TILUMZA-363907 format. One record per residue (C-alpha): x, y, z. Coordinates in steps of 0.1 Angstrom, whole numbers, padded with zeros to 4 digits, always signed. Each point is the difference from the previous one (the first is absolute). Example, Ala and Ser with C-alpha at 12.3 -4.5 7.8 and 13.67 -1.06 7.14 Angstrom:
# residues 2
+0123-0045+0078;+0014+0034-0007;
This chain:
# residues 290
+1111+0725+2067;+0015+0002+0035;+0034+0018-0001;+0029-0017+0019;+0016+0017+0030;+0036+0013+0000;+0025-0029-0004;+0028-0007+0024;+0032+0002-0022;+0025-0021+0019;-0021-0032+0004;-0011+0003-0036;+0036+0002-0012;+0009-0032+0019;-0031-0017-0014;+0010+0010-0036;+0035-0013+0008;-0016-0034+0007;-0017+0002-0034;+0032+0009-0018;+0018-0029+0015;-0027-0024-0012;+0000+0016-0034;+0037-0003-0005;+0000-0036+0014;-0024-0008-0029;+0023+0018-0025;+0030-0020+0012;-0019-0032-0003;-0010+0008-0035;+0037-0001-0010;+0001-0038+0008;-0005-0020-0031;-0010-0036-0002;+0032-0021+0006;+0013-0020-0029;+0021-0024+0021;+0005-0010+0036;+0037+0010+0003;+0004+0021+0032;+0030+0023+0005;+0008+0021+0031;-0018+0033-0002;+0019+0032+0005;+0004+0010+0036;-0014+0033+0014;+0028+0026+0000;-0007+0030+0022;+0019+0024-0023;-0015+0031-0016;+0016-0008-0034;-0016-0035-0001;-0035+0011+0009;-0011+0004-0036;+0014-0034-0009;-0017-0016+0030;-0034+0015-0009;+0002-0008-0037;+0012-0036+0004;-0013-0026-0024;+0007-0030+0023;-0033-0018+0009;+0008-0008+0036;+0014+0035+0005;-0032+0015-0013;-0021-0023+0022;+0019+0011+0030;-0003+0036-0010;-0038-0004-0004;-0002-0017+0033;+0020+0027+0017;-0023+0027-0015;-0031-0019+0014;+0016-0001+0034;+0008+0037-0003;-0036+0007-0009;-0010-0018+0032;+0022+0023+0019;-0016+0031-0016;-0035-0015+0007;+0009-0005+0037;+0014+0035+0004;-0028+0019-0017;-0027-0011+0024;+0022+0008+0030;+0008+0034-0015;-0037+0007-0007;-0009-0008+0036;+0029+0020+0015;-0008+0031-0022;-0038-0006+0004;-0003-0002-0037;-0022-0031-0003;-0028+0003-0024;-0023-0020-0023;+0020+0012-0030;+0032-0014+0015;-0016-0033+0008;-0013-0004-0035;+0033+0010-0016;+0019-0023+0023;-0022-0030-0011;+0005+0009-0037;+0038+0001+0004;+0000-0032+0021;-0019-0018-0028;+0029+0008-0024;+0029-0006+0024;-0014-0030+0020;-0025-0015-0025;+0012+0004-0035;+0038+0002+0005;+0004-0032+0021;-0024-0019-0023;+0022+0008-0030;+0031-0007+0021;-0014-0035+0008;-0004-0008-0037;+0035+0013-0009;+0016-0018+0029;-0013-0034-0010;+0010-0004-0038;+0002-0038+0002;-0034-0003+0017;-0014+0024-0026;+0013-0021-0029;-0016-0032+0016;-0032+0015+0013;-0005+0035-0016;-0038+0001+0008;+0006-0010+0036;+0027+0026+0008;-0020+0028-0016;-0031-0012+0019;+0019+0001+0032;+0013+0035-0008;-0035+0012-0009;-0014-0015+0032;+0027+0018+0020;-0009+0034-0016;-0037-0006+0004;+0003-0009+0037;+0022+0031+0005;-0027+0022-0015;-0027-0016+0021;+0021+0003+0031;+0005+0038-0006;-0037+0006-0008;-0010-0018+0032;+0025+0020+0020;-0014+0033-0014;-0036-0011+0009;+0008-0012+0035;+0026+0027+0008;-0009+0021+0031;+0018+0033+0005;-0001-0006+0037;+0018-0033-0003;+0033-0002+0019;+0016-0017-0031;+0019-0026+0022;-0013-0030-0020;-0014-0011-0033;-0029-0023-0009;+0015-0024-0026;+0035+0001-0014;+0008+0036-0012;+0009+0003-0036;+0035+0016+0006;+0010-0031+0021;-0014-0023-0027;+0020+0018-0027;+0031+0000+0021;-0002-0037+0005;+0000-0006-0038;+0027+0027-0006;+0023-0015+0027;+0005-0031-0021;+0015+0021-0028;+0024+0015+0025;+0009-0034+0013;+0006-0014-0035;+0024+0028-0008;+0018-0005+0034;+0004-0038-0006;+0011+0004-0036;+0029+0022+0012;+0009-0021+0030;+0034-0016-0006;-0007-0029+0024;-0033-0009-0015;+0013-0011-0034;-0018-0001-0033;-0015-0035+0004;-0015+0009+0034;-0014+0032-0013;-0017-0018-0029;-0015-0025+0025;-0013+0030+0021;-0013+0017-0032;-0018-0033-0011;-0018-0002+0033;-0007+0037+0003;-0017+0001-0035;-0024-0028+0011;-0007+0010+0036;-0003+0038-0002;-0032-0002-0022;-0016-0022+0027;+0012+0024+0027;-0015+0028-0020;-0034-0017+0000;+0003-0004+0038;+0009+0037+0003;-0030+0010-0021;-0023-0020+0022;+0014+0016+0031;-0006+0035-0015;-0037-0009-0002;-0002-0015+0034;-0009+0016+0033;+0030-0013+0019;+0015+0028+0022;+0034+0013-0009;+0021+0024+0020;+0010+0035-0013;+0038-0001+0007;+0008+0036-0006;-0028+0014+0021;+0008-0023+0028;+0036+0009-0003;-0005+0037+0000;-0027+0003+0026;+0005-0008+0037;+0031-0007+0020;+0023-0031+0000;+0022-0015+0026;+0038+0003-0002;+0003-0037-0009;-0026+0004-0029;+0020+0030-0013;+0032-0020+0000;-0018-0028-0019;-0013+0024-0026;+0035+0015-0005;+0015-0035-0005;-0029-0010-0024;+0006+0031-0021;+0037-0007-0001;-0007-0036-0011;-0022+0013-0028;+0027+0024-0012;+0027-0026+0001;-0018-0029-0016;-0029+0018-0017;-0001-0024-0029;-0011-0027+0024;-0015+0019+0029;-0026+0019-0021;-0016-0032-0016;+0000-0017+0034;-0017+0028+0017;-0026+0004-0028;-0009-0037+0000;-0002-0001+0038;-0023+0031+0000;-0023-0017-0026;+0000-0035+0016;+0001+0004+0038;-0035+0017+0005;-0020-0026-0019;+0018-0029+0018;-0007+0018+0033;-0036+0005-0010;-0003-0037-0009;+0016-0010+0033;-0024+0022+0020;-0030-0016-0018;+0013-0035+0007;+0004+0008+0037;-0034+0018+0001;+0016+0033+0010;-0019+0018-0028;-0037+0000-0005;-0009-0025-0027;-0027+0022-0014;+0025+0027-0010;+0001+0002-0038;+0032-0008-0018;-0009+0021-0031;
């Protein structure tokens, strides 16, 4: 048996932070029981107070727990983005780190969003229980296949500025963002209960279809940018820096709406651009899609 080399501690801790976020997202989702009625009441708001932290974490409200699980998946995505950068900066990249990263990603970005999808669509589950579980299983399987393909095709000399196919963290974030949006709309005074129920009705029927689309994109070979690498490396003009600052401020101010919008745009724009290039013969027609 071949012994492993010494392990870089800091990148490994960030990778395990990703795993813990995915694990606790599943724990939070396990607290959501099958609803007995369709009555919807406003969920408790987030209170940034130390004494309310325990109550916030141990809430029994379904929409609150969906939002908390979605936030944990988004936090796992942040850990996943940072660990690779830290490993490259500290020159701590290794085969062990790559395999550990994939195992953690499968939990946080394969299993956790698949379970979130089922818990987020109770009406759809009651009507088509086999369909929703099939969609969730498809999402998890495509995430596992995407991670395995990435490990096989990964090159240590790669500049890591782009992905082949939709990366699993972005796919999971796209599903998780709808849980955050639901919580935001449910507590929005101007939305109203009837309008929220209308949104919830449509969400429970469209998100499973969107999840199928996302699963297909994970298995595709459509190029996707690596936002963090492109943001960290290289220099930007003053105008671009100002635009980035304003974008970050917008996310902080209206994060309940900005995060879902950015996630959906990141998922949908590259395939539409890819299709546009094919229609206008800008891309070689022999290039494989999968």
